[in-house]
MDAnalysis code that builds the backbone (N, CA, C; Angstrom):
import MDAnalysis as mda
import numpy as np

u = mda.Universe.empty(246, n_residues=82, atom_resindex=np.repeat(np.arange(82), 3), trajectory=True)
u.add_TopologyAttr("name", ["N", "CA", "C"] * 82)
u.add_TopologyAttr("resid", np.arange(1, 83))
u.add_TopologyAttr("resname", ["MET", "ILE", "PHE", "ILE", "LYS", "ASN", "GLN", "PHE", "THR", "GLN", "LEU", "GLN", "ASN", "LYS", "PHE", "ARG", "GLN", "PHE", "GLN", "LYS", "PRO", "SER", "ASP", "PHE", "GLU", "PRO", "LYS", "TYR", "ALA", "LYS", "VAL", "ARG", "GLN", "ILE", "LEU", "ASN", "ASP", "VAL", "GLU", "GLN", "ASN", "ILE", "TYR", "THR", "LEU", "GLU", "ILE", "ARG", "SER", "ASP", "GLU", "PRO", "ASP", "ILE", "ILE", "HIS", "ASN", "GLN", "LEU", "GLU", "HIS", "CYS", "LEU", "VAL", "SER", "PHE", "VAL", "PHE", "CYS", "PHE", "ILE", "LYS", "ILE", "LEU", "ILE", "PHE", "LEU", "TYR", "SER", "PHE", "ILE", "LYS"])
u.atoms.positions = np.array([
    [-34.884, -11.964, 52.103],
    [-34.686, -12.848, 50.979],
    [-35.036, -12.145, 49.657],
    [-36.101, -11.363, 49.662],
    [-36.501, -10.621, 48.471],
    [-35.414, -9.623, 48.081],
    [-34.816, -8.989, 49.070],
    [-33.743, -8.032, 48.818],
    [-32.569, -8.719, 48.117],
    [-32.204, -9.900, 48.579],
    [-31.091, -10.643, 47.980],
    [-31.424, -11.040, 46.547],
    [-32.640, -11.471, 46.287],
    [-33.057, -11.818, 44.932],
    [-32.984, -10.608, 44.008],
    [-33.449, -9.461, 44.509],
    [-33.394, -8.230, 43.700],
    [-31.952, -7.842, 43.404],
    [-31.099, -7.943, 44.396],
    [-29.690, -7.612, 44.195],
    [-29.056, -8.571, 43.180],
    [-29.384, -9.842, 43.304],
    [-28.859, -10.842, 42.372],
    [-29.344, -10.567, 40.952],
    [-30.595, -10.230, 40.793],
    [-31.157, -9.913, 39.478],
    [-30.477, -8.684, 38.877],
    [-30.260, -7.664, 39.684],
    [-29.570, -6.462, 39.206],
    [-28.145, -6.805, 38.783],
    [-27.483, -7.627, 39.543],
    [-26.124, -8.031, 39.221],
    [-26.091, -8.826, 37.919],
    [-27.052, -9.712, 37.728],
    [-27.136, -10.466, 36.473],
    [-27.344, -9.536, 35.283],
    [-28.221, -8.562, 35.441],
    [-28.475, -7.608, 34.354],
    [-27.225, -6.812, 34.012],
    [-26.496, -6.373, 35.023],
    [-25.254, -5.628, 34.770],
    [-24.225, -6.517, 34.086],
    [-24.153, -7.758, 34.518],
    [-23.209, -8.685, 33.896],
    [-23.541, -8.884, 32.419],
    [-24.814, -9.081, 32.104],
    [-25.243, -9.256, 30.707],
    [-24.956, -8.008, 29.878],
    [-25.135, -6.855, 30.483],
    [-24.936, -5.596, 29.775],
    [-23.478, -5.431, 29.340],
    [-22.535, -5.844, 30.173],
    [-21.121, -5.636, 29.878],
    [-20.418, -6.892, 29.383],
    [-21.170, -7.913, 29.097],
    [-20.602, -9.153, 28.607],
    [-20.259, -9.021, 27.126],
    [-19.208, -9.680, 26.709],
    [-18.807, -9.664, 25.312],
    [-19.802, -10.492, 24.503],
    [-20.302, -9.970, 23.373],
    [-21.262, -10.736, 22.566],
    [-20.639, -12.032, 22.046],
    [-21.455, -13.020, 21.813],
    [-20.962, -14.329, 21.369],
    [-20.321, -14.259, 19.982],
    [-20.756, -13.322, 19.153],
    [-20.202, -13.204, 17.798],
    [-19.122, -12.130, 17.696],
    [-18.523, -11.771, 18.822],
    [-17.526, -10.706, 18.828],
    [-16.285, -11.085, 18.027],
    [-15.746, -12.272, 18.261],
    [-14.496, -12.677, 17.611],
    [-14.604, -12.703, 16.083],
    [-15.642, -13.288, 15.498],
    [-15.738, -13.248, 14.034],
    [-15.870, -11.822, 13.494],
    [-16.634, -11.001, 14.197],
    [-16.781, -9.606, 13.743],
    [-15.465, -8.847, 13.880],
    [-14.762, -9.095, 14.964],
    [-13.458, -8.445, 15.169],
    [-12.479, -8.879, 14.073],
    [-12.466, -10.172, 13.745],
    [-11.580, -10.668, 12.685],
    [-11.928, -10.023, 11.350],
    [-13.220, -9.858, 11.083],
    [-13.648, -9.226, 9.832],
    [-13.196, -7.765, 9.771],
    [-13.323, -7.050, 10.888],
    [-12.876, -5.652, 10.936],
    [-11.372, -5.575, 10.702],
    [-10.617, -6.462, 11.350],
    [-9.165, -6.471, 11.159],
    [-8.816, -6.722, 9.697],
    [-9.531, -7.650, 9.044],
    [-9.271, -7.952, 7.642],
    [-9.574, -6.740, 6.755],
    [-10.680, -6.080, 7.014],
    [-11.026, -4.886, 6.228],
    [-9.973, -3.808, 6.419],
    [-9.564, -3.587, 7.658],
    [-8.548, -2.562, 7.912],
    [-7.203, -2.934, 7.279],
    [-6.860, -4.210, 7.280],
    [-5.631, -4.635, 6.598],
    [-5.728, -4.397, 5.098],
    [-6.904, -4.679, 4.518],
    [-7.111, -4.404, 3.091],
    [-6.968, -2.922, 2.790],
    [-7.549, -2.104, 3.648],
    [-7.451, -0.656, 3.460],
    [-5.993, -0.230, 3.532],
    [-5.289, -0.737, 4.519],
    [-3.878, -0.370, 4.687],
    [-3.048, -0.777, 3.473],
    [-3.333, -1.944, 2.905],
    [-2.586, -2.408, 1.745],
    [-2.924, -1.619, 0.484],
    [-4.147, -1.100, 0.412],
    [-4.571, -0.397, -0.798],
    [-4.319, 1.105, -0.747],
    [-3.953, 1.607, 0.402],
    [-3.653, 3.035, 0.502],
    [-2.140, 3.189, 0.489],
    [-1.690, 3.943, -0.431],
    [-0.257, 4.144, -0.539],
    [0.003, 5.571, -0.964],
    [1.228, 5.968, -0.801],
    [1.619, 7.328, -1.163],
    [1.635, 7.447, -2.681],
    [1.067, 8.501, -3.146],
    [1.034, 8.738, -4.584],
    [2.402, 9.215, -5.040],
    [3.006, 8.451, -5.922],
    [4.279, 8.848, -6.504],
    [4.005, 9.331, -7.918],
    [4.239, 10.579, -8.131],
    [3.995, 11.136, -9.461],
    [5.177, 10.775, -10.344],
    [4.890, 10.023, -11.398],
    [5.945, 9.486, -12.256],
    [6.159, 10.284, -13.532],
    [5.370, 11.325, -13.687],
    [5.464, 12.071, -14.937],
    [4.935, 13.482, -14.731],
    [5.264, 14.335, -15.694],
    [4.715, 15.697, -15.658],
    [3.447, 15.796, -16.494],
    [3.133, 14.725, -17.188],
    [1.980, 14.739, -18.074],
    [0.686, 14.788, -17.265],
    [-0.161, 15.777, -17.553],
    [-1.419, 15.894, -16.814],
    [-2.305, 14.650, -16.915],
    [-2.301, 14.002, -18.075],
    [-3.146, 12.804, -18.232],
    [-2.680, 11.665, -17.330],
    [-1.389, 11.495, -17.219],
    [-0.853, 10.421, -16.373],
    [-1.133, 10.728, -14.902],
    [-0.932, 11.965, -14.508],
    [-1.223, 12.370, -13.123],
    [-2.712, 12.182, -12.836],
    [-3.549, 12.566, -13.776],
    [-5.002, 12.405, -13.616],
    [-5.367, 10.924, -13.442],
    [-4.773, 10.061, -14.247],
    [-5.052, 8.624, -14.138],
    [-4.611, 8.067, -12.785],
    [-3.454, 8.520, -12.305],
    [-2.981, 8.064, -10.996],
    [-3.932, 8.508, -9.883],
    [-4.343, 9.758, -9.947],
    [-5.273, 10.262, -8.938],
    [-6.611, 9.530, -9.007],
    [-7.062, 9.263, -10.205],
    [-8.314, 8.536, -10.379],
    [-8.210, 7.128, -9.786],
    [-7.092, 6.470, -10.002],
    [-6.878, 5.137, -9.439],
    [-6.904, 5.189, -7.906],
    [-6.270, 6.204, -7.328],
    [-6.270, 6.358, -5.871],
    [-7.691, 6.579, -5.343],
    [-8.448, 7.400, -6.026],
    [-9.819, 7.666, -5.596],
    [-10.686, 6.419, -5.680],
    [-10.524, 5.648, -6.738],
    [-11.305, 4.422, -6.891],
    [-10.956, 3.449, -5.766],
    [-9.671, 3.309, -5.462],
    [-9.255, 2.424, -4.364],
    [-9.834, 2.899, -3.043],
    [-9.796, 4.194, -2.813],
    [-10.325, 4.747, -1.572],
    [-11.826, 4.498, -1.459],
    [-12.558, 4.765, -2.522],
    [-14.004, 4.586, -2.505],
    [-14.350, 3.112, -2.288],
    [-13.623, 2.215, -2.937],
    [-13.864, 0.792, -2.772],
    [-13.675, 0.384, -1.303],
    [-12.591, 0.809, -0.684],
    [-12.338, 0.481, 0.728],
    [-13.393, 1.110, 1.636],
    [-13.772, 2.323, 1.341],
    [-14.773, 3.016, 2.143],
    [-16.118, 2.301, 2.078],
    [-16.488, 1.837, 0.889],
    [-17.748, 1.115, 0.733],
    [-17.706, -0.203, 1.501],
    [-16.575, -0.894, 1.462],
    [-16.448, -2.140, 2.226],
    [-16.650, -1.884, 3.715],
    [-16.082, -0.807, 4.207],
    [-16.226, -0.478, 5.628],
    [-17.679, -0.142, 5.948],
    [-18.329, 0.638, 5.102],
    [-19.725, 0.987, 5.337],
    [-20.634, -0.240, 5.325],
    [-20.400, -1.141, 4.389],
    [-21.216, -2.353, 4.323],
    [-21.031, -3.173, 5.586],
    [-19.800, -3.294, 6.022],
    [-19.561, -4.066, 7.234],
    [-20.205, -3.393, 8.440],
    [-20.051, -2.094, 8.562],
    [-20.644, -1.397, 9.707],
    [-22.153, -1.536, 9.689],
    [-22.753, -1.485, 8.517],
    [-24.203, -1.650, 8.441],
    [-24.602, -3.046, 8.920],
    [-23.854, -4.071, 8.500],
    [-24.184, -5.432, 8.946],
    [-23.904, -5.616, 10.431],
    [-22.973, -4.859, 10.969],
    [-22.613, -4.962, 12.375],
    [-23.719, -4.413, 13.270],
    [-24.346, -3.316, 12.854],
    [-25.383, -2.703, 13.695],
    [-26.757, -3.304, 13.433],
    [-26.887, -4.054, 12.385],
    [-28.167, -4.634, 11.991],
    [-28.655, -5.672, 12.958],
])
């Protein structure tokens, strides 16, 4: 009987270990939303002019968008592991 109880306890522990967390769906939805935002904000840079200032402004805009998306991902990942 003790052997069966031990086996049952081990099985319960394994089940808990591989069980999906209760807050998985909201976190998954949040990750999908962040990734969709990133996808919408990342686009191919089309150079519309030969002017260095205009090209610089376009590149700066791309970098700001990238950094903003990257920070959103980092904040979410930090809250996810917390």
